[in-house]
N, C-alpha and C positions, 0 to 999 in steps of 0.2 A: 469567464473561463477560469478554471482552476486545475490543480493537479488532481487526477482521478483517484478514487478509492472504491469501496464496495458499492456505493450507490450508483456510481457511473458504470462500473465494470459489470455489475450484475443487475442493473436497473431493468434490463429486458426481461429478466426472470421474475420481476415483481419486488425487488428489494427497495424499500422506502425508509427503513430505520433498522436499528439493531435487531429487534425481534424478527422482522421478516428476513433479514440477512441470515440469522441463525436457523430459521425455519427452512429457507431455501437450501442451505448447506445440509441440514439434517435430511431433507428429502432426497437431495442428490446422492448422499452417502447411502441412504436406504436403497435407492435404485441400483447402486453399485455393490450392494451387500457389504458395505464397509462400516465399521463401527466408528461413531463419533466419540472422540475423547478430548477432554480439556487438559491443557498444559498450563500450569501456573508458574511459568518461567518467563521472565522478561525477555522480549525480543526487540531488537532495534529495527525501526522502519527506515527505509531509504527510498530514493526515487529512481525508477527505471522507466525510461520512455514515457515520461509524464504520468506515471502511476506510483502511488505510495505502495510499497510491497514489504513483506516480511519473508525471509527465507525459512523454509521448513526443514526439519530433520530428514524428510524423505527426498530431499533435493528438489522439491517443488517450491511453490511460493504462494502466498495469499495476499490479497489486496488489503490495504490498511487505511485507517482514517482515525483521527483523534477521537477518543471516546468509544471506539469499537474494538471488539476482538478481531483477530485475523484468522480466517478460516481457510484451511488448505483443502481444496476440492480434489486433490489427488489421493490423500491418505486418510483424511478425516480429522486431523488434529485441529484444535481450536486454541489459539494462543490468546489467553485472557489478558495478559499484560503486554502492551505494545508501547515502546519508548519512542517518543518523537523529540526532535531537537527543540530547545526553548525558543529558537528563532525561526520556527516553521513558516510564519507569515512572510518574513523577509526572503527566505529560501524560495518559497513558491513564487513570490513577486519577481525575483531575478530569473527564475527558470521560465516563467510565462512570457518573458520578453523574447524568448527564442521562438522563431516561427515553426521550426520543425520539431514535432513532439519527440522524435527519436533522439534529439540532442538535449532533452530535458532530463538530465541525470544528476543525482547528488548522492554522495556516499558519506557514511558516518565519519565524522572527523573533518570533513571539508567545511571551511568557514565561509561566511557571507562574503568576506574579502576575496577568498579564492574564486567563488562563483562570479563575483563582479569582475575580477581580472579575466576569467574565461570569457565572459560576455564581451569585454573590450577586445580581446584577442580575436573573437569571432565577428567583430564589427556590429555587435548588438547594442 
C-alpha cells in the first residue's frame, strides 16, 4: 500500500506511465473542448486523504507523483515541475500507519516529527 498518485487515481482510464497520463489528460480536455497548456512554475505537492495532490490556479487540483507532471482535469493546466519533500518516504510510511485514508494528510512544512506526534496522539 502507498499514498496514491496518477497511476492509482486514473488507472481505471488506462494510466500506466507518464505518457499515458498525459494522453488520458489530453483526451479528457479535448472531450471538454478545453485547451491543454503547460505551466513551468514549481508547485508543491501535499497529501490529502491518502493522495498526493497539487493545487491548481483554477481552484481544482491534480494528482501528483514523483517524476510526473500534475494534470488538472478541470481546466487543462499541466504543471511540469512538482516539488516533493526530501523525506517523502518517511512521510508516506507514517501516514500509511493510519487505518482511515481520510486521516492520511500532510501539509507543506509539517515535519516527520509532527506526523509522528500526531500518530501518537491518535493511538497509531
